[in-house]
CHARMM-style PDB file with segment names, atoms N, HN, CA, C and O in Angstrom:
ATOM      1  N   MET     1      93.563  94.860  81.136  1.00  0.00      PROA
ATOM      2  CA  MET     1      93.703  95.858  82.171  1.00  0.00      PROA
ATOM      3  C   MET     1      95.120  95.791  82.740  1.00  0.00      PROA
ATOM      4  O   MET     1      95.585  94.721  83.131  1.00  0.00      PROA
ATOM      5  N   ASN     2      95.793  96.917  82.783  1.00  0.00      PROA
ATOM      6  HN  ASN     2      95.415  97.786  82.465  1.00  0.00      PROA
ATOM      7  CA  ASN     2      97.169  96.935  83.264  1.00  0.00      PROA
ATOM      8  C   ASN     2      97.223  97.020  84.776  1.00  0.00      PROA
ATOM      9  O   ASN     2      96.533  97.829  85.398  1.00  0.00      PROA
ATOM     10  N   LYS     3      98.059  96.166  85.356  1.00  0.00      PROA
ATOM     11  HN  LYS     3      98.619  95.509  84.851  1.00  0.00      PROA
ATOM     12  CA  LYS     3      98.264  96.147  86.805  1.00  0.00      PROA
ATOM     13  C   LYS     3      99.745  96.101  87.078  1.00  0.00      PROA
ATOM     14  O   LYS     3     100.551  95.823  86.190  1.00  0.00      PROA
ATOM     15  N   SER     4     100.096  96.378  88.325  1.00  0.00      PROA
ATOM     16  HN  SER     4      99.442  96.603  89.047  1.00  0.00      PROA
ATOM     17  CA  SER     4     101.479  96.317  88.756  1.00  0.00      PROA
ATOM     18  C   SER     4     101.534  95.550  90.063  1.00  0.00      PROA
ATOM     19  O   SER     4     100.721  95.770  90.961  1.00  0.00      PROA
ATOM     20  N   ALA     5     102.500  94.647  90.162  1.00  0.00      PROA
ATOM     21  HN  ALA     5     103.160  94.467  89.433  1.00  0.00      PROA
ATOM     22  CA  ALA     5     102.664  93.849  91.379  1.00  0.00      PROA
ATOM     23  C   ALA     5     104.125  93.849  91.780  1.00  0.00      PROA
ATOM     24  O   ALA     5     105.021  93.824  90.936  1.00  0.00      PROA
ATOM     25  N   ASN     6     104.347  93.877  93.076  1.00  0.00      PROA
ATOM     26  HN  ASN     6     103.619  93.897  93.762  1.00  0.00      PROA
ATOM     27  CA  ASN     6     105.699  93.818  93.612  1.00  0.00      PROA
ATOM     28  C   ASN     6     105.871  92.491  94.354  1.00  0.00      PROA
ATOM     29  O   ASN     6     105.130  92.192  95.290  1.00  0.00      PROA
ATOM     30  N   PHE     7     106.846  91.711  93.931  1.00  0.00      PROA
ATOM     31  HN  PHE     7     107.448  91.953  93.171  1.00  0.00      PROA
ATOM     32  CA  PHE     7     107.137  90.409  94.519  1.00  0.00      PROA
ATOM     33  C   PHE     7     108.420  90.517  95.333  1.00  0.00      PROA
ATOM     34  O   PHE     7     109.447  90.955  94.813  1.00  0.00      PROA
ATOM     35  N   LYS     8     108.375  90.125  96.596  1.00  0.00      PROA
ATOM     36  HN  LYS     8     107.541  89.770  97.018  1.00  0.00      PROA
ATOM     37  CA  LYS     8     109.582  90.031  97.430  1.00  0.00      PROA
ATOM     38  C   LYS     8     110.122  88.623  97.215  1.00  0.00      PROA
ATOM     39  O   LYS     8     109.454  87.641  97.539  1.00  0.00      PROA
ATOM     40  N   VAL     9     111.334  88.525  96.669  1.00  0.00      PROA
ATOM     41  HN  VAL     9     111.877  89.322  96.406  1.00  0.00      PROA
ATOM     42  CA  VAL     9     111.888  87.243  96.233  1.00  0.00      PROA
ATOM     43  C   VAL     9     113.162  86.924  97.015  1.00  0.00      PROA
ATOM     44  O   VAL     9     114.032  87.781  97.171  1.00  0.00      PROA
ATOM     45  N   ASN    10     113.264  85.700  97.501  1.00  0.00      PROA
ATOM     46  HN  ASN    10     112.557  85.004  97.375  1.00  0.00      PROA
ATOM     47  CA  ASN    10     114.452  85.221  98.217  1.00  0.00      PROA
ATOM     48  C   ASN    10     115.418  84.542  97.257  1.00  0.00      PROA
ATOM     49  O   ASN    10     115.007  83.893  96.295  1.00  0.00      PROA
ATOM     50  N   GLY    11     116.717  84.703  97.538  1.00  0.00      PROA
ATOM     51  HN  GLY    11     117.050  85.230  98.319  1.00  0.00      PROA
ATOM     52  CA  GLY    11     117.726  83.932  96.827  1.00  0.00      PROA
ATOM     53  C   GLY    11     118.416  84.621  95.670  1.00  0.00      PROA
ATOM     54  O   GLY    11     119.268  84.015  95.021  1.00  0.00      PROA
ATOM     55  N   MET    12     118.073  85.873  95.390  1.00  0.00      PROA
ATOM     56  HN  MET    12     117.380  86.365  95.918  1.00  0.00      PROA
ATOM     57  CA  MET    12     118.750  86.565  94.289  1.00  0.00      PROA
ATOM     58  C   MET    12     120.064  87.144  94.797  1.00  0.00      PROA
ATOM     59  O   MET    12     120.104  87.745  95.870  1.00  0.00      PROA
ATOM     60  N   HSD    13     121.161  86.962  94.019  1.00  0.00      PROA
ATOM     61  HN  HSD    13     121.129  86.473  93.147  1.00  0.00      PROA
ATOM     62  CA  HSD    13     122.455  87.500  94.442  1.00  0.00      PROA
ATOM     63  C   HSD    13     123.116  88.382  93.389  1.00  0.00      PROA
ATOM     64  O   HSD    13     123.993  89.180  93.721  1.00  0.00      PROA
ATOM     65  N   CYS    14     122.708  88.253  92.115  1.00  0.00      PROA
ATOM     66  HN  CYS    14     121.995  87.605  91.846  1.00  0.00      PROA
ATOM     67  CA  CYS    14     123.474  88.927  91.063  1.00  0.00      PROA
ATOM     68  C   CYS    14     122.600  89.230  89.844  1.00  0.00      PROA
ATOM     69  O   CYS    14     121.413  88.906  89.804  1.00  0.00      PROA
ATOM     70  N   GLY    15     123.222  89.852  88.871  1.00  0.00      PROA
ATOM     71  HN  GLY    15     124.186  90.115  88.903  1.00  0.00      PROA
ATOM     72  CA  GLY    15     122.536  90.168  87.625  1.00  0.00      PROA
ATOM     73  C   GLY    15     122.072  88.926  86.885  1.00  0.00      PROA
ATOM     74  O   GLY    15     121.060  88.956  86.186  1.00  0.00      PROA
ATOM     75  N   GLY    16     122.808  87.837  87.036  1.00  0.00      PROA
ATOM     76  HN  GLY    16     123.630  87.813  87.604  1.00  0.00      PROA
ATOM     77  CA  GLY    16     122.401  86.580  86.406  1.00  0.00      PROA
ATOM     78  C   GLY    16     121.067  86.092  86.960  1.00  0.00      PROA
ATOM     79  O   GLY    16     120.231  85.570  86.223  1.00  0.00      PROA
ATOM     80  N   CYS    17     120.879  86.265  88.265  1.00  0.00      PROA
ATOM     81  HN  CYS    17     121.559  86.688  88.864  1.00  0.00      PROA
ATOM     82  CA  CYS    17     119.603  85.887  88.897  1.00  0.00      PROA
ATOM     83  C   CYS    17     118.475  86.738  88.324  1.00  0.00      PROA
ATOM     84  O   CYS    17     117.404  86.230  87.992  1.00  0.00      PROA
ATOM     85  N   ALA    18     118.732  88.036  88.214  1.00  0.00      PROA
ATOM     86  HN  ALA    18     119.602  88.448  88.484  1.00  0.00      PROA
ATOM     87  CA  ALA    18     117.728  88.950  87.657  1.00  0.00      PROA
ATOM     88  C   ALA    18     117.375  88.554  86.231  1.00  0.00      PROA
ATOM     89  O   ALA    18     116.203  88.565  85.854  1.00  0.00      PROA
ATOM     90  N   ASN    19     118.373  88.207  85.446  1.00  0.00      PROA
ATOM     91  HN  ASN    19     119.325  88.197  85.753  1.00  0.00      PROA
ATOM     92  CA  ASN    19     118.123  87.807  84.056  1.00  0.00      PROA
ATOM     93  C   ASN    19     117.319  86.518  83.968  1.00  0.00      PROA
ATOM     94  O   ASN    19     116.483  86.379  83.076  1.00  0.00      PROA
ATOM     95  N   LYS    20     117.551  85.573  84.873  1.00  0.00      PROA
ATOM     96  HN  LYS    20     118.230  85.686  85.598  1.00  0.00      PROA
ATOM     97  CA  LYS    20     116.781  84.325  84.879  1.00  0.00      PROA
ATOM     98  C   LYS    20     115.297  84.613  85.097  1.00  0.00      PROA
ATOM     99  O   LYS    20     114.436  84.033  84.435  1.00  0.00      PROA
ATOM    100  N   ILE    21     115.011  85.520  86.038  1.00  0.00      PROA
ATOM    101  HN  ILE    21     115.710  85.991  86.576  1.00  0.00      PROA
ATOM    102  CA  ILE    21     113.617  85.866  86.331  1.00  0.00      PROA
ATOM    103  C   ILE    21     112.982  86.575  85.133  1.00  0.00      PROA
ATOM    104  O   ILE    21     111.871  86.235  84.725  1.00  0.00      PROA
ATOM    105  N   LYS    22     113.690  87.562  84.569  1.00  0.00      PROA
ATOM    106  HN  LYS    22     114.592  87.838  84.900  1.00  0.00      PROA
ATOM    107  CA  LYS    22     113.166  88.290  83.417  1.00  0.00      PROA
ATOM    108  C   LYS    22     112.886  87.344  82.248  1.00  0.00      PROA
ATOM    109  O   LYS    22     111.851  87.447  81.589  1.00  0.00      PROA
ATOM    110  N   LYS    23     113.808  86.431  82.001  1.00  0.00      PROA
ATOM    111  HN  LYS    23     114.649  86.347  82.536  1.00  0.00      PROA
ATOM    112  CA  LYS    23     113.643  85.483  80.893  1.00  0.00      PROA
ATOM    113  C   LYS    23     112.414  84.607  81.117  1.00  0.00      PROA
ATOM    114  O   LYS    23     111.640  84.374  80.189  1.00  0.00      PROA
ATOM    115  N   GLN    24     112.234  84.129  82.332  1.00  0.00      PROA
ATOM    116  HN  GLN    24     112.863  84.319  83.086  1.00  0.00      PROA
ATOM    117  CA  GLN    24     111.103  83.258  82.641  1.00  0.00      PROA
ATOM    118  C   GLN    24     109.777  84.004  82.466  1.00  0.00      PROA
ATOM    119  O   GLN    24     108.824  83.448  81.921  1.00  0.00      PROA
ATOM    120  N   ILE    25     109.711  85.250  82.921  1.00  0.00      PROA
ATOM    121  HN  ILE    25     110.486  85.702  83.364  1.00  0.00      PROA
ATOM    122  CA  ILE    25     108.495  86.053  82.768  1.00  0.00      PROA
ATOM    123  C   ILE    25     108.219  86.311  81.282  1.00  0.00      PROA
ATOM    124  O   ILE    25     107.075  86.216  80.838  1.00  0.00      PROA
ATOM    125  N   ASN    26     109.258  86.635  80.521  1.00  0.00      PROA
ATOM    126  HN  ASN    26     110.187  86.712  80.882  1.00  0.00      PROA
ATOM    127  CA  ASN    26     109.086  86.898  79.094  1.00  0.00      PROA
ATOM    128  C   ASN    26     108.615  85.676  78.323  1.00  0.00      PROA
ATOM    129  O   ASN    26     107.970  85.816  77.284  1.00  0.00      PROA
ATOM    130  N   GLU    27     108.925  84.478  78.813  1.00  0.00      PROA
ATOM    131  HN  GLU    27     109.449  84.365  79.657  1.00  0.00      PROA
ATOM    132  CA  GLU    27     108.475  83.252  78.149  1.00  0.00      PROA
ATOM    133  C   GLU    27     106.961  83.047  78.255  1.00  0.00      PROA
ATOM    134  O   GLU    27     106.401  82.200  77.560  1.00  0.00      PROA
ATOM    135  N   LEU    28     106.297  83.821  79.123  1.00  0.00      PROA
ATOM    136  HN  LEU    28     106.752  84.509  79.688  1.00  0.00      PROA
ATOM    137  CA  LEU    28     104.840  83.732  79.233  1.00  0.00      PROA
ATOM    138  C   LEU    28     104.147  84.347  78.026  1.00  0.00      PROA
ATOM    139  O   LEU    28     102.955  84.124  77.815  1.00  0.00      PROA
ATOM    140  N   ASN    29     104.887  85.125  77.227  1.00  0.00      PROA
ATOM    141  HN  ASN    29     105.855  85.306  77.398  1.00  0.00      PROA
ATOM    142  CA  ASN    29     104.334  85.794  76.047  1.00  0.00      PROA
ATOM    143  C   ASN    29     103.133  86.666  76.388  1.00  0.00      PROA
ATOM    144  O   ASN    29     102.089  86.596  75.740  1.00  0.00      PROA
ATOM    145  N   ILE    30     103.302  87.484  77.414  1.00  0.00      PROA
ATOM    146  HN  ILE    30     104.150  87.540  77.940  1.00  0.00      PROA
ATOM    147  CA  ILE    30     102.284  88.454  77.789  1.00  0.00      PROA
ATOM    148  C   ILE    30     102.904  89.849  77.711  1.00  0.00      PROA
ATOM    149  O   ILE    30     104.126  90.000  77.717  1.00  0.00      PROA
ATOM    150  N   GLU    31     102.043  90.864  77.637  1.00  0.00      PROA
ATOM    151  HN  GLU    31     101.051  90.742  77.632  1.00  0.00      PROA
ATOM    152  CA  GLU    31     102.552  92.229  77.701  1.00  0.00      PROA
ATOM    153  C   GLU    31     103.055  92.443  79.120  1.00  0.00      PROA
ATOM    154  O   GLU    31     102.312  92.245  80.080  1.00  0.00      PROA
ATOM    155  N   ASN    32     104.319  92.848  79.257  1.00  0.00      PROA
ATOM    156  HN  ASN    32     104.924  93.009  78.476  1.00  0.00      PROA
ATOM    157  CA  ASN    32     104.852  93.050  80.602  1.00  0.00      PROA
ATOM    158  C   ASN    32     106.060  93.966  80.596  1.00  0.00      PROA
ATOM    159  O   ASN    32     106.681  94.207  79.561  1.00  0.00      PROA
ATOM    160  N   ALA    33     106.373  94.463  81.765  1.00  0.00      PROA
ATOM    161  HN  ALA    33     105.869  94.267  82.606  1.00  0.00      PROA
ATOM    162  CA  ALA    33     107.608  95.189  82.020  1.00  0.00      PROA
ATOM    163  C   ALA    33     108.104  94.689  83.367  1.00  0.00      PROA
ATOM    164  O   ALA    33     107.372  94.724  84.356  1.00  0.00      PROA
ATOM    165  N   VAL    34     109.341  94.226  83.405  1.00  0.00      PROA
ATOM    166  HN  VAL    34     109.935  94.197  82.602  1.00  0.00      PROA
ATOM    167  CA  VAL    34     109.895  93.637  84.627  1.00  0.00      PROA
ATOM    168  C   VAL    34     111.090  94.458  85.097  1.00  0.00      PROA
ATOM    169  O   VAL    34     112.019  94.723  84.334  1.00  0.00      PROA
ATOM    170  N   GLU    35     111.049  94.855  86.366  1.00  0.00      PROA
ATOM    171  HN  GLU    35     110.294  94.640  86.986  1.00  0.00      PROA
ATOM    172  CA  GLU    35     112.183  95.527  86.991  1.00  0.00      PROA
ATOM    173  C   GLU    35     112.615  94.677  88.175  1.00  0.00      PROA
ATOM    174  O   GLU    35     111.800  94.326  89.028  1.00  0.00      PROA
ATOM    175  N   VAL    36     113.909  94.347  88.225  1.00  0.00      PROA
ATOM    176  HN  VAL    36     114.572  94.633  87.532  1.00  0.00      PROA
ATOM    177  CA  VAL    36     114.438  93.520  89.303  1.00  0.00      PROA
ATOM    178  C   VAL    36     115.498  94.306  90.062  1.00  0.00      PROA
ATOM    179  O   VAL    36     116.433  94.842  89.466  1.00  0.00      PROA
ATOM    180  N   ASN    37     115.345  94.370  91.382  1.00  0.00      PROA
ATOM    181  HN  ASN    37     114.586  93.935  91.866  1.00  0.00      PROA
ATOM    182  CA  ASN    37     116.336  94.997  92.239  1.00  0.00      PROA
ATOM    183  C   ASN    37     116.946  93.889  93.105  1.00  0.00      PROA
ATOM    184  O   ASN    37     116.348  93.454  94.089  1.00  0.00      PROA
ATOM    185  N   VAL    38     118.127  93.448  92.728  1.00  0.00      PROA
ATOM    186  HN  VAL    38     118.613  93.802  91.929  1.00  0.00      PROA
ATOM    187  CA  VAL    38     118.786  92.338  93.411  1.00  0.00      PROA
ATOM    188  C   VAL    38     119.093  92.695  94.865  1.00  0.00      PROA
ATOM    189  O   VAL    38     118.960  91.849  95.750  1.00  0.00      PROA
ATOM    190  N   GLU    39     119.499  93.930  95.116  1.00  0.00      PROA
ATOM    191  HN  GLU    39     119.607  94.617  94.397  1.00  0.00      PROA
ATOM    192  CA  GLU    39     119.873  94.346  96.475  1.00  0.00      PROA
ATOM    193  C   GLU    39     118.713  94.251  97.459  1.00  0.00      PROA
ATOM    194  O   GLU    39     118.896  93.823  98.599  1.00  0.00      PROA
ATOM    195  N   THR    40     117.513  94.650  97.019  1.00  0.00      PROA
ATOM    196  HN  THR    40     117.365  94.997  96.093  1.00  0.00      PROA
ATOM    197  CA  THR    40     116.357  94.627  97.920  1.00  0.00      PROA
ATOM    198  C   THR    40     115.547  93.340  97.802  1.00  0.00      PROA
ATOM    199  O   THR    40     114.720  93.046  98.665  1.00  0.00      PROA
ATOM    200  N   GLY    41     115.781  92.571  96.738  1.00  0.00      PROA
ATOM    201  HN  GLY    41     116.453  92.810  96.037  1.00  0.00      PROA
ATOM    202  CA  GLY    41     115.020  91.347  96.522  1.00  0.00      PROA
ATOM    203  C   GLY    41     113.638  91.595  95.944  1.00  0.00      PROA
ATOM    204  O   GLY    41     112.761  90.735  96.022  1.00  0.00      PROA
ATOM    205  N   ASN    42     113.447  92.781  95.361  1.00  0.00      PROA
ATOM    206  HN  ASN    42     114.160  93.479  95.298  1.00  0.00      PROA
ATOM    207  CA  ASN    42     112.139  93.118  94.801  1.00  0.00      PROA
ATOM    208  C   ASN    42     112.092  92.901  93.299  1.00  0.00      PROA
ATOM    209  O   ASN    42     113.025  93.242  92.573  1.00  0.00      PROA
ATOM    210  N   VAL    43     110.974  92.322  92.846  1.00  0.00      PROA
ATOM    211  HN  VAL    43     110.216  92.044  93.436  1.00  0.00      PROA
ATOM    212  CA  VAL    43     110.694  92.168  91.427  1.00  0.00      PROA
ATOM    213  C   VAL    43     109.366  92.856  91.183  1.00  0.00      PROA
ATOM    214  O   VAL    43     108.334  92.426  91.698  1.00  0.00      PROA
ATOM    215  N   ASN    44     109.388  93.937  90.389  1.00  0.00      PROA
ATOM    216  HN  ASN    44     110.227  94.286  89.970  1.00  0.00      PROA
ATOM    217  CA  ASN    44     108.168  94.658  90.066  1.00  0.00      PROA
ATOM    218  C   ASN    44     107.774  94.296  88.644  1.00  0.00      PROA
ATOM    219  O   ASN    44     108.566  94.426  87.711  1.00  0.00      PROA
ATOM    220  N   ILE    45     106.533  93.838  88.494  1.00  0.00      PROA
ATOM    221  HN  ILE    45     105.890  93.732  89.252  1.00  0.00      PROA
ATOM    222  CA  ILE    45     106.053  93.431  87.177  1.00  0.00      PROA
ATOM    223  C   ILE    45     104.793  94.211  86.852  1.00  0.00      PROA
ATOM    224  O   ILE    45     103.813  94.175  87.595  1.00  0.00      PROA
ATOM    225  N   LYS    46     104.833  94.919  85.728  1.00  0.00      PROA
ATOM    226  HN  LYS    46     105.629  94.949  85.124  1.00  0.00      PROA
ATOM    227  CA  LYS    46     103.642  95.556  85.182  1.00  0.00      PROA
ATOM    228  C   LYS    46     103.122  94.597  84.119  1.00  0.00      PROA
ATOM    229  O   LYS    46     103.872  94.183  83.234  1.00  0.00      PROA
ATOM    230  N   PHE    47     101.842  94.241  84.201  1.00  0.00      PROA
ATOM    231  HN  PHE    47     101.233  94.577  84.920  1.00  0.00      PROA
ATOM    232  CA  PHE    47     101.314  93.214  83.311  1.00  0.00      PROA
ATOM    233  C   PHE    47      99.844  93.467  82.980  1.00  0.00      PROA
ATOM    234  O   PHE    47      99.165  94.238  83.658  1.00  0.00      PROA
ATOM    235  N   ASN    48      99.375  92.816  81.947  1.00  0.00      PROA
ATOM    236  HN  ASN    48      99.927  92.190  81.397  1.00  0.00      PROA
ATOM    237  CA  ASN    48      97.974  92.884  81.546  1.00  0.00      PROA
ATOM    238  C   ASN    48      97.241  91.767  82.278  1.00  0.00      PROA
ATOM    239  O   ASN    48      97.500  90.588  82.035  1.00  0.00      PROA
ATOM    240  N   SER    49      96.329  92.135  83.171  1.00  0.00      PROA
ATOM    241  HN  SER    49      96.119  93.092  83.367  1.00  0.00      PROA
ATOM    242  CA  SER    49      95.641  91.128  83.986  1.00  0.00      PROA
ATOM    243  C   SER    49      94.670  90.273  83.177  1.00  0.00      PROA
ATOM    244  O   SER    49      94.166  89.269  83.680  1.00  0.00      PROA
ATOM    245  N   ASN    50      94.405  90.656  81.938  1.00  0.00      PROA
ATOM    246  HN  ASN    50      94.814  91.471  81.530  1.00  0.00      PROA
ATOM    247  CA  ASN    50      93.600  89.806  81.064  1.00  0.00      PROA
ATOM    248  C   ASN    50      94.435  88.662  80.491  1.00  0.00      PROA
ATOM    249  O   ASN    50      93.890  87.696  79.957  1.00  0.00      PROA
ATOM    250  N   GLN    51      95.764  88.775  80.606  1.00  0.00      PROA
ATOM    251  HN  GLN    51      96.206  89.560  81.041  1.00  0.00      PROA
ATOM    252  CA  GLN    51      96.664  87.768  80.051  1.00  0.00      PROA
ATOM    253  C   GLN    51      97.306  86.883  81.106  1.00  0.00      PROA
ATOM    254  O   GLN    51      97.707  85.758  80.807  1.00  0.00      PROA
ATOM    255  N   ALA    52      97.409  87.373  82.339  1.00  0.00      PROA
ATOM    256  HN  ALA    52      97.083  88.286  82.582  1.00  0.00      PROA
ATOM    257  CA  ALA    52      98.079  86.592  83.391  1.00  0.00      PROA
ATOM    258  C   ALA    52      97.532  86.976  84.756  1.00  0.00      PROA
ATOM    259  O   ALA    52      96.995  88.067  84.946  1.00  0.00      PROA
ATOM    260  N   THR    53      97.680  86.057  85.699  1.00  0.00      PROA
ATOM    261  HN  THR    53      98.116  85.171  85.544  1.00  0.00      PROA
ATOM    262  CA  THR    53      97.270  86.298  87.085  1.00  0.00      PROA
ATOM    263  C   THR    53      98.512  86.378  87.968  1.00  0.00      PROA
ATOM    264  O   THR    53      99.614  86.029  87.546  1.00  0.00      PROA
ATOM    265  N   LEU    54      98.314  86.840  89.188  1.00  0.00      PROA
ATOM    266  HN  LEU    54      97.419  87.123  89.531  1.00  0.00      PROA
ATOM    267  CA  LEU    54      99.427  86.864  90.138  1.00  0.00      PROA
ATOM    268  C   LEU    54      99.974  85.464  90.366  1.00  0.00      PROA
ATOM    269  O   LEU    54     101.185  85.282  90.499  1.00  0.00      PROA
ATOM    270  N   ALA    55      99.086  84.471  90.411  1.00  0.00      PROA
ATOM    271  HN  ALA    55      98.103  84.619  90.303  1.00  0.00      PROA
ATOM    272  CA  ALA    55      99.520  83.085  90.628  1.00  0.00      PROA
ATOM    273  C   ALA    55     100.426  82.609  89.495  1.00  0.00      PROA
ATOM    274  O   ALA    55     101.416  81.920  89.740  1.00  0.00      PROA
ATOM    275  N   VAL    56     100.095  82.969  88.268  1.00  0.00      PROA
ATOM    276  HN  VAL    56      99.291  83.528  88.068  1.00  0.00      PROA
ATOM    277  CA  VAL    56     100.913  82.573  87.115  1.00  0.00      PROA
ATOM    278  C   VAL    56     102.284  83.239  87.191  1.00  0.00      PROA
ATOM    279  O   VAL    56     103.305  82.604  86.926  1.00  0.00      PROA
ATOM    280  N   LEU    57     102.304  84.522  87.553  1.00  0.00      PROA
ATOM    281  HN  LEU    57     101.475  85.039  87.769  1.00  0.00      PROA
ATOM    282  CA  LEU    57     103.579  85.224  87.672  1.00  0.00      PROA
ATOM    283  C   LEU    57     104.432  84.644  88.797  1.00  0.00      PROA
ATOM    284  O   LEU    57     105.640  84.470  88.640  1.00  0.00      PROA
ATOM    285  N   LYS    58     103.801  84.348  89.925  1.00  0.00      PROA
ATOM    286  HN  LYS    58     102.819  84.490  90.052  1.00  0.00      PROA
ATOM    287  CA  LYS    58     104.510  83.748  91.065  1.00  0.00      PROA
ATOM    288  C   LYS    58     105.090  82.392  90.679  1.00  0.00      PROA
ATOM    289  O   LYS    58     106.230  82.077  91.023  1.00  0.00      PROA
ATOM    290  N   GLU    59     104.309  81.599  89.971  1.00  0.00      PROA
ATOM    291  HN  GLU    59     103.383  81.855  89.692  1.00  0.00      PROA
ATOM    292  CA  GLU    59     104.771  80.279  89.520  1.00  0.00      PROA
ATOM    293  C   GLU    59     105.949  80.418  88.557  1.00  0.00      PROA
ATOM    294  O   GLU    59     106.878  79.611  88.583  1.00  0.00      PROA
ATOM    295  N   SER    60     105.904  81.437  87.716  1.00  0.00      PROA
ATOM    296  HN  SER    60     105.149  82.092  87.695  1.00  0.00      PROA
ATOM    297  CA  SER    60     106.984  81.661  86.765  1.00  0.00      PROA
ATOM    298  C   SER    60     108.286  82.000  87.484  1.00  0.00      PROA
ATOM    299  O   SER    60     109.353  81.526  87.094  1.00  0.00      PROA
ATOM    300  N   ILE    61     108.202  82.820  88.535  1.00  0.00      PROA
ATOM    301  HN  ILE    61     107.335  83.205  88.852  1.00  0.00      PROA
ATOM    302  CA  ILE    61     109.396  83.151  89.329  1.00  0.00      PROA
ATOM    303  C   ILE    61     109.927  81.890  90.009  1.00  0.00      PROA
ATOM    304  O   ILE    61     111.139  81.690  90.090  1.00  0.00      PROA
ATOM    305  N   ALA    62     109.032  81.048  90.492  1.00  0.00      PROA
ATOM    306  HN  ALA    62     108.048  81.209  90.426  1.00  0.00      PROA
ATOM    307  CA  ALA    62     109.439  79.782  91.120  1.00  0.00      PROA
ATOM    308  C   ALA    62     110.130  78.869  90.112  1.00  0.00      PROA
ATOM    309  O   ALA    62     111.098  78.188  90.449  1.00  0.00      PROA
ATOM    310  N   LYS    63     109.633  78.856  88.872  1.00  0.00      PROA
ATOM    311  HN  LYS    63     108.846  79.409  88.598  1.00  0.00      PROA
ATOM    312  CA  LYS    63     110.258  78.036  87.825  1.00  0.00      PROA
ATOM    313  C   LYS    63     111.681  78.501  87.530  1.00  0.00      PROA
ATOM    314  O   LYS    63     112.523  77.714  87.097  1.00  0.00      PROA
ATOM    315  N   ALA    64     111.942  79.793  87.768  1.00  0.00      PROA
ATOM    316  HN  ALA    64     111.258  80.432  88.119  1.00  0.00      PROA
ATOM    317  CA  ALA    64     113.295  80.324  87.566  1.00  0.00      PROA
ATOM    318  C   ALA    64     114.224  79.921  88.710  1.00  0.00      PROA
ATOM    319  O   ALA    64     115.432  80.145  88.644  1.00  0.00      PROA
ATOM    320  N   GLY    65     113.648  79.318  89.772  1.00  0.00      PROA
ATOM    321  HN  GLY    65     112.666  79.136  89.825  1.00  0.00      PROA
ATOM    322  CA  GLY    65     114.465  78.820  90.878  1.00  0.00      PROA
ATOM    323  C   GLY    65     114.475  79.696  92.115  1.00  0.00      PROA
ATOM    324  O   GLY    65     115.372  79.583  92.950  1.00  0.00      PROA
ATOM    325  N   PHE    66     113.481  80.575  92.240  1.00  0.00      PROA
ATOM    326  HN  PHE    66     112.753  80.668  91.561  1.00  0.00      PROA
ATOM    327  CA  PHE    66     113.455  81.495  93.367  1.00  0.00      PROA
ATOM    328  C   PHE    66     112.135  81.389  94.121  1.00  0.00      PROA
ATOM    329  O   PHE    66     111.103  81.035  93.550  1.00  0.00      PROA
ATOM    330  N   GLN    67     112.187  81.704  95.422  1.00  0.00      PROA
ATOM    331  HN  GLN    67     113.025  81.992  95.885  1.00  0.00      PROA
ATOM    332  CA  GLN    67     111.005  81.613  96.269  1.00  0.00      PROA
ATOM    333  C   GLN    67     110.419  83.006  96.473  1.00  0.00      PROA
ATOM    334  O   GLN    67     111.127  83.939  96.853  1.00  0.00      PROA
ATOM    335  N   VAL    68     109.111  83.137  96.217  1.00  0.00      PROA
ATOM    336  HN  VAL    68     108.536  82.379  95.908  1.00  0.00      PROA
ATOM    337  CA  VAL    68     108.417  84.393  96.450  1.00  0.00      PROA
ATOM    338  C   VAL    68     107.960  84.420  97.901  1.00  0.00      PROA
ATOM    339  O   VAL    68     107.230  83.538  98.354  1.00  0.00      PROA
ATOM    340  N   GLU    69     108.405  85.451  98.627  1.00  0.00      PROA
ATOM    341  HN  GLU    69     108.998  86.168  98.260  1.00  0.00      PROA
ATOM    342  CA  GLU    69     108.055  85.606 100.047  1.00  0.00      PROA
ATOM    343  C   GLU    69     106.701  86.299 100.190  1.00  0.00      PROA
ATOM    344  O   GLU    69     105.825  85.811 100.904  1.00  0.00      PROA
ATOM    345  N   THR    70     106.529  87.433  99.515  1.00  0.00      PROA
ATOM    346  HN  THR    70     107.240  87.829  98.935  1.00  0.00      PROA
ATOM    347  CA  THR    70     105.279  88.181  99.560  1.00  0.00      PROA
ATOM    348  C   THR    70     104.955  88.773  98.206  1.00  0.00      PROA
ATOM    349  O   THR    70     105.832  88.932  97.357  1.00  0.00      PROA
ATOM    350  N   VAL    71     103.676  89.100  98.010  1.00  0.00      PROA
ATOM    351  HN  VAL    71     102.964  88.971  98.699  1.00  0.00      PROA
ATOM    352  CA  VAL    71     103.212  89.745  96.784  1.00  0.00      PROA
ATOM    353  C   VAL    71     102.302  90.903  97.179  1.00  0.00      PROA
ATOM    354  O   VAL    71     101.396  90.742  97.996  1.00  0.00      PROA
ATOM    355  N   GLU    72     102.552  92.067  96.595  1.00  0.00      PROA
ATOM    356  HN  GLU    72     103.288  92.198  95.932  1.00  0.00      PROA
ATOM    357  CA  GLU    72     101.695  93.216  96.827  1.00  0.00      PROA
ATOM    358  C   GLU    72     101.219  93.735  95.479  1.00  0.00      PROA
ATOM    359  O   GLU    72     102.020  94.038  94.595  1.00  0.00      PROA
ATOM    360  N   LEU    73      99.898  93.831  95.338  1.00  0.00      PROA
ATOM    361  HN  LEU    73      99.248  93.585  96.057  1.00  0.00      PROA
ATOM    362  CA  LEU    73      99.326  94.419  94.123  1.00  0.00      PROA
ATOM    363  C   LEU    73      99.308  95.923  94.315  1.00  0.00      PROA
ATOM    364  O   LEU    73      98.810  96.421  95.325  1.00  0.00      PROA
ATOM    365  N   GLU    74      99.848  96.642  93.356  1.00  0.00      PROA
ATOM    366  HN  GLU    74     100.252  96.238  92.535  1.00  0.00      PROA
ATOM    367  CA  GLU    74      99.932  98.113  93.492  1.00  0.00      PROA
ATOM    368  C   GLU    74      98.832  98.772  92.700  1.00  0.00      PROA
ATOM    369  OT1 GLU    74      98.732  99.999  92.685  1.00  0.00      PROA
TER     370      GLU     74
END
């Protein structure tokens, strides 16, 4: 089942930060689409909820070195 979640992330400053997050999410080997807006601190992830949970995605962003402030399921 496809879902979309918006993560408010602290600590992003540049395209390199965005790439770190995208790379970490892609390493989960799940169907996904990741959009990162460095200026607003938003990371929008469209994902298959049969393959991953919000907790797994949040943990993946943390592994990239960033803190998730809030999560909204869309």
